[in-house]
C-alpha positions in Angstrom: 178.8 169.0 43.5 177.9 165.1 42.1 174.8 163.3 42.8 173.4 160.2 42.0 170.3 159.7 40.5 169.0 157.2 42.4 165.5 158.3 44.8 166.0 159.0 48.4 164.1 157.6 51.5 163.9 157.8 54.3 165.3 154.7 55.5 168.4 155.3 53.3 168.9 157.8 55.2 169.0 156.2 58.0 170.7 153.5 57.1 173.6 156.3 55.6 173.3 157.7 59.1 174.7 154.7 61.3 177.3 154.3 58.6 178.9 158.2 59.6 178.1 157.0 62.6 180.1 153.2 62.4 182.8 155.6 61.1 183.5 158.0 64.0 186.1 159.1 65.9 186.3 158.5 69.7 187.6 159.0 72.5 189.1 156.1 74.2 189.3 156.8 77.8 190.5 155.3 80.8 187.1 153.2 82.4 185.6 154.5 85.9 184.7 151.0 86.8 182.9 152.5 89.7 180.2 154.9 87.5 180.0 152.3 85.2 178.6 150.3 87.5 176.1 153.4 89.1 174.6 153.9 85.9 174.1 150.4 85.0 172.5 149.0 88.5 170.5 152.5 88.5 168.9 151.9 84.6 169.1 148.6 85.6 167.0 149.0 88.4 164.6 151.6 87.2 163.8 148.8 84.3 162.9 146.8 86.9 160.3 149.4 88.5 159.0 150.0 85.0 158.4 145.8 84.7 156.3 145.5 87.7 154.1 148.7 87.4 153.2 147.8 84.5 152.7 143.8 85.6 154.9 142.8 81.7 153.9 139.8 81.2 156.5 137.1 79.8 154.8 137.5 76.6 155.4 140.6 76.0 158.6 140.5 77.4 159.4 138.0 74.4 158.2 140.6 72.1 160.9 143.1 73.8 163.9 140.4 73.6 163.0 140.5 69.5 162.7 144.0 69.0 165.9 144.5 70.8 167.6 141.7 68.4 166.1 143.5 65.4 167.1 147.0 66.2 170.5 145.4 66.3 170.1 143.9 63.3 168.6 146.8 61.0 171.5 148.9 62.6 169.3 151.6 64.2 170.3 151.9 67.8 172.3 155.2 66.4 168.9 155.7 65.8 166.8 155.1 68.5 169.6 156.5 70.6 169.5 160.1 68.8 165.3 160.8 68.4 165.1 159.1 72.6 167.9 159.8 74.7 169.9 162.2 73.5 168.2 165.2 74.1 168.1 164.0 78.6 172.1 164.2 77.9 171.9 167.5 76.4 170.5 169.2 78.8 172.3 167.2 81.8 175.7 168.0 79.5 175.0 171.6 79.7 172.9 172.2 82.7 175.7 175.2 83.2 175.9 177.5 80.6 174.8 181.0 80.8 174.8 181.3 76.7 173.6 180.5 74.0 171.1 177.5 74.2 172.3 174.2 72.4 170.3 170.7 71.8 170.9 167.6 69.7 173.5 167.1 66.9 171.3 164.6 65.3 172.5 162.0 63.5 173.3 164.2 60.0 176.2 166.5 60.7 179.5 166.4 58.3 182.4 167.9 59.3 184.3 170.4 56.5 181.8 171.9 54.7 182.8 175.0 52.6 184.0 177.8 54.3 182.9 181.2 53.9 184.0 184.9 55.2 181.4 187.2 56.7 178.5 186.3 54.8 177.3 183.2 52.4 175.1 181.2 49.6 174.7 177.2 51.1 175.6 175.3 48.1 172.3 174.6 46.5 170.8 173.1 42.9 169.8 175.3 40.3 165.9 176.1 40.8 166.5 174.5 44.6 162.5 174.3 45.8 161.7 176.0 49.1 161.3 179.3 50.4 164.7 181.7 50.0 165.5 182.4 53.7 168.4 184.9 55.5 169.4 183.7 58.4 171.7 186.2 60.3 172.8 187.7 63.2 176.5 187.7 65.5 178.7 185.5 67.6 179.8 187.8 71.2 181.5 186.4 74.3 178.3 186.5 77.0 179.9 190.3 78.1 178.1 190.9 74.2 182.2 191.8 73.4 181.8 190.3 69.2 184.0 187.7 68.6 185.7 187.5 65.5 186.7 184.2 63.7 184.1 182.4 65.4 182.9 179.7 63.4 179.1 179.0 62.1 178.7 176.3 60.8 174.9 175.4 59.6 173.5 172.6 57.6 169.8 171.5 57.1 167.9 169.6 55.1 166.0 170.3 51.5 162.7 171.0 51.1 162.6 168.0 50.3 163.2 167.0 54.1 166.5 165.2 53.0 170.0 165.5 53.3 172.9 166.1 51.4 175.4 163.1 52.5 172.8 160.8 53.2 170.1 160.9 50.8 171.1 159.2 47.0 170.4 162.4 44.5 171.8 165.5 46.3 175.0 167.2 45.8 177.9 166.3 48.2 177.8 169.7 50.3 173.9 170.8 49.2 173.0 173.8 51.7 175.3 173.1 53.9 178.4 175.5 54.8 180.3 177.4 57.3 181.2 181.3 57.9 184.3 182.5 59.5 183.0 185.6 60.8 185.8 189.2 60.9 185.7 191.7 63.9 182.0 192.5 63.7 181.1 188.9 64.7 178.5 188.7 62.4 177.3 185.9 59.8 174.9 185.9 57.0 173.5 182.7 55.6 171.4 182.8 52.7 169.8 179.7 52.2 166.0 177.8 51.6 163.7 177.2 54.3 163.8 173.2 55.2 160.8 171.1 55.4 159.4 168.7 58.2 160.4 165.2 58.2 159.8 161.4 59.2 162.7 159.4 61.1 163.1 156.2 59.0 159.7 153.9 59.4 160.5 150.8 57.9 162.5 149.3 60.5 162.8 148.4 64.5 162.6 151.8 65.4 159.0 152.5 63.3 157.4 149.3 64.8 158.2 150.6 67.9 156.6 153.8 66.9 153.7 151.9 64.8 153.4 149.2 68.0 152.4 152.7 70.3 150.2 154.8 67.9 152.9 157.2 68.1 154.1 160.2 64.4 158.0 159.8 63.7 157.4 162.9 62.3 160.5 166.2 63.8 159.6 169.4 62.8 162.0 171.7 60.1 164.7 172.6 62.0 168.3 174.5 61.3 171.7 172.1 62.3 173.9 174.5 63.8 177.4 174.2 65.1 178.5 177.3 66.7 182.7 177.7 67.8 185.3 180.3 69.3 188.5 180.3 70.5 188.6 180.1 73.8 184.8 179.3 73.6 182.8 176.3 74.6 181.4 175.0 71.2 177.7 175.0 71.0 176.4 172.7 68.7 171.6 173.4 68.7 168.9 173.5 66.6 166.5 176.0 65.4 162.9 175.4 64.6 159.7 177.3 63.0 157.4 179.6 65.0 153.7 178.1 64.0 155.4 174.8 62.0 153.8 171.5 62.1 155.4 169.8 64.7 157.3 172.2 67.0 154.8 171.4 69.7 154.9 167.3 69.7 159.2 167.1 68.0 159.6 163.3 68.2 163.2 163.5 69.1 162.0 166.2 72.3 164.4 168.4 71.1 162.9 172.2 71.0 163.1 174.3 73.5 161.4 178.1 73.4 164.9 179.7 72.8 164.9 178.1 69.9 162.5 179.0 68.1 162.8 181.7 65.1 160.1 184.1 64.2 160.8 185.4 60.7 159.6 188.3 59.2 159.3 189.4 55.1 163.3 189.1 53.8 163.9 193.2 53.1 164.1 192.0 49.3 160.6 191.0 48.7 162.1 187.5 48.5 161.1 185.0 51.3 161.7 185.6 54.7 164.5 186.5 57.1 165.7 186.5 60.6 167.9 186.7 63.1 169.7 185.0 65.8 172.4 185.6 68.5 175.3 183.7 70.3 176.7 184.7 73.3 179.6 182.1 73.6 180.3 180.2 77.6 184.4 180.5 77.7 185.6 177.2 77.8 
C-alpha cells in the first residue's frame, strides 16, 4: 500500500469522486423516446409548479441560472445528485425486494478490493485511529439457506471521515476489503468504527447548503455490496444507533432496518455487531 503526504480535505474527496464517476462505464442502451419525453415533461412541469407556488422572482431566477452554471464548473453534479436525488431512485428501483434492504451507493466505491475467505482484518495503517469493530453475519437466500461463495464488499471512512483513494495521505486499500463466504454463508470483518463527515462545502453544493441554512453532515456508516450467484446484488449502508445525524442525514439515506446496535466485543476490545443479509433471486 502506498500513500502521499498531503493533508486530505473534504473538497478534495469530492473532486476525486467526480473524476471517478467520469471514468465509470455506463451502458449505452437504446433510447426510449416516449419514456424520456414523459419523464422530462413531468420534471419540467413540477418545476413550473414550484415557481408558481413560491412566486419566484427574476432575481431568484437569475441566481438559479448562475448556480446551475457553477455546479457544472465545479464538477459537482455527481455530488448534488448523490446527496439529494439518489435515495429516491434507489427506493423506486428496489421497491419489490423482499430480502436485504438497500440504500444509496454514494461516490466512494472502488471495485477490486483485497479478497479474503470467511474472515478478514481490513487493511489499515499501523495504529489506525478509531474504536475496534467486529462486523459479522450470514448471507442466505430468502428461505434462510446459507449461500456459499457470496461476496461481501465493505468500505468506509476512517476516524477522520476520509476514504482511501479519494483523499491523499491514505494507503490505497485502507479500510476496504471483500470476504467470500464458505458453505455456512458466514462472514466477519475486523475493522474500526468510521466517523461522521461533512460533504464538501466549498463549492456550489456548499453554497446551496449555506443559503438554505442546512447542515452538511452524514452519519457514520459502513458501505456494503453483497452478491451471490443467481441472486440480486444489494448495495447498502449501515449506521450506528445513537450516532450523530442518524436522524437528519443530509443524504436522507438512513432507513430503520439499516441501523446497527453494537455491543461490547467478547474480546474486551471495542465493539461487535451481527447483521445478516437475505438475497432475492436474480
